[in-house]
C-alpha positions, 0 to 999 in steps of 0.5 A, a space after each residue: 500500500 502507498 501510505 502517502 495516498 490518503 484513503 477516504 475515511 468515509 469509505 470505511 465502516 465505522 462509528 464516527 463522533 465529531 467535536 469543534 473548538 474555537 482557536 485563539 487568534 495567536 494559535 501557532 498552526 505550524 507548531 502543531 503540524 510540525 509536531 505530528 510530522 516527525 515521521 515522514 513515512 506516515 505509518 501511523 500519522 498523516 499531515 497535510 496543509 491543515 489536517 492531522 490524522 492519527 491512528 491510535 488504540 483508544 481503550 483498546 479500540 482501533 481509532 483514527 483521529 482526524 483533526 482539521 484546522 482553520 484560522 479560527 477553529 479546529 474540528 476533530 472526528 473520531 473514526 472507530 473500527 467497531 460498533 462502540 465508540 470508546 469516547 463520549 462527545 464531551 470527552 472527544 472535545 476535551 481531548 481536542 483541547 488537550 492535543 492543541 494545548 488550549 488548556 495551557 495558561 500561556 497568557 499568564 506566563 507572557 504577561 508575567 515575564 513581558 519585562 524580562 529581557 531574555 524572555 522578551 527575546 524569546 517571545 519576539 520569536 515565539 509569541 503564543 507558543 503552546 506545547 502540542 500534546 500527545 493523545 495519551 500520556 502513555 504515548 508521551 512516555 514511550 516517546 520519552 524513553 525511546 528518545 533518551 540520549 539519542 537524536 529525534 531522527 534516531 528515536 523516530 526510526 526506532 519508534 517506527 520499527 516498533 509500530 511496524 512490529 506491534 501496531 494494529 491496522 486501522 481501516 484508514 490504511 495506517 497502523 494504530 500506535 500500540 497501547 500499554 496492553 500490547 507493549 506489556 506483552 511484547 517480548 524484549 527480543 522484539 524491542 531489541 530487533 527494533 533498535 532499543 537497548 536492553 535498558 530502554 526495552 525493559 523500561 518501556 515493557 515495565 511501565 506498560 506492565 505497571 499500567 496494565 496491572 494498575 500499579 501505575 496510573 497516568 490519568 490526566 486527572 492525577 496530580 503531576 507531583 504524584 505522577 512524577 514521584 511514582 514514575 521516578 520510582 520505576 527503574 530506568 525512568 529519570 528526571 528528564 523522562 519525567 519532565 518530558 512526559 509531564 510536558 507532552 502528555 499532561 501539558 504540565 509547564 513546570 518540569 525542569 528540562 535542564 538536562 536537555 542538550 538542545 535546551 542547554 545549547 540554545 541557552 548558551 546562544 541566548 546568553 551569549 556564553 562562551 561555553 555551554 552551561 552545565 545541567 546544574 547551571 541550566 537548572 539554576 537559570 530556569 528555577 526563577 521561572 517556576 511554574 513555567 520552567 518547561 514552557 521556557 525550555 520549549 521556547 529555547 527549543 524553538 530558537 533558530 540559528 537565523 533569528 539573530 540571537 
C-alpha cells in the first residue's frame, strides 16, 4: 500500500463522533503540524496543509483521529473500527483541547515575564507558543524513553520499527500506535530487533506492565507531583523522562528540562556564553521561572540559528 495516498475515511465502516473548538487568534498552526510530522513515512500519522490524522488504540479500540484546522477553529472526528465508540462527545472535545494545548495558561506566563529581557527575546520569536500534546500520556512516555540520549531522527526510526512490529491496522490504511496492553506483552527480543537497548526495552515493557496491572496510573486527572514521584520510582525512568512526559502528555509547564542538550545549547546562544552551561547551571537559570520552567525550555527549543540571537 502507498501510505502517502490518503484513503477516504468515509469509505470505511465505522462509528464516527465529531467535536469543534474555537482557536485563539495567536494559535501557532505550524507548531502543531510540525509536531505530528516527525515521521515522514506516515505509518501511523498523516499531515497535510491543515489536517492531522492519527491512528491510535483508544481503550483498546482501533481509532483514527482526524483533526482539521482553520484560522479560527479546529474540528476533530473520531473514526472507530467497531460498533462502540470508546469516547463520549464531551470527552472527544476535551481531548481536542488537550492535543492543541488550549488548556495551557500561556497568557499568564507572557504577561508575567513581558519585562524580562531574555524572555522578551524569546517571545519576539515565539509569541503564543503552546506545547502540542500527545493523545495519551502513555504515548508521551514511550516517546520519552525511546528518545533518551539519542537524536529525534534516531528515536523516530526506532519508534517506527516498533509500530511496524506491534501496531494494529486501522481501516484508514495506517497502523494504530500500540497501547500499554500490547507493549506489556511484547517480548524484549522484539524491542531489541527494533533498535532499543536492553535498558530502554525493559523500561518501556515495565511501565506498560505497571499500567496494565494498575500499579501505575497516568490519568490526566492525577496530580503531576504524584505522577512524577511514582514514575521516578520505576527503574530506568529519570528526571528528564519525567519532565518530558509531564510536558507532552499532561501539558504540565513546570518540569525542569535542564538536562536537555538542545535546551542547554540554545541557552548558551541566548546568553551569549562562551561555553555551554552545565545541567546544574541550566537548572539554576530556569528555577526563577517556576511554574513555567518547561514552557521556557520549549521556547529555547524553538530558537533558530537565523533569528539573530
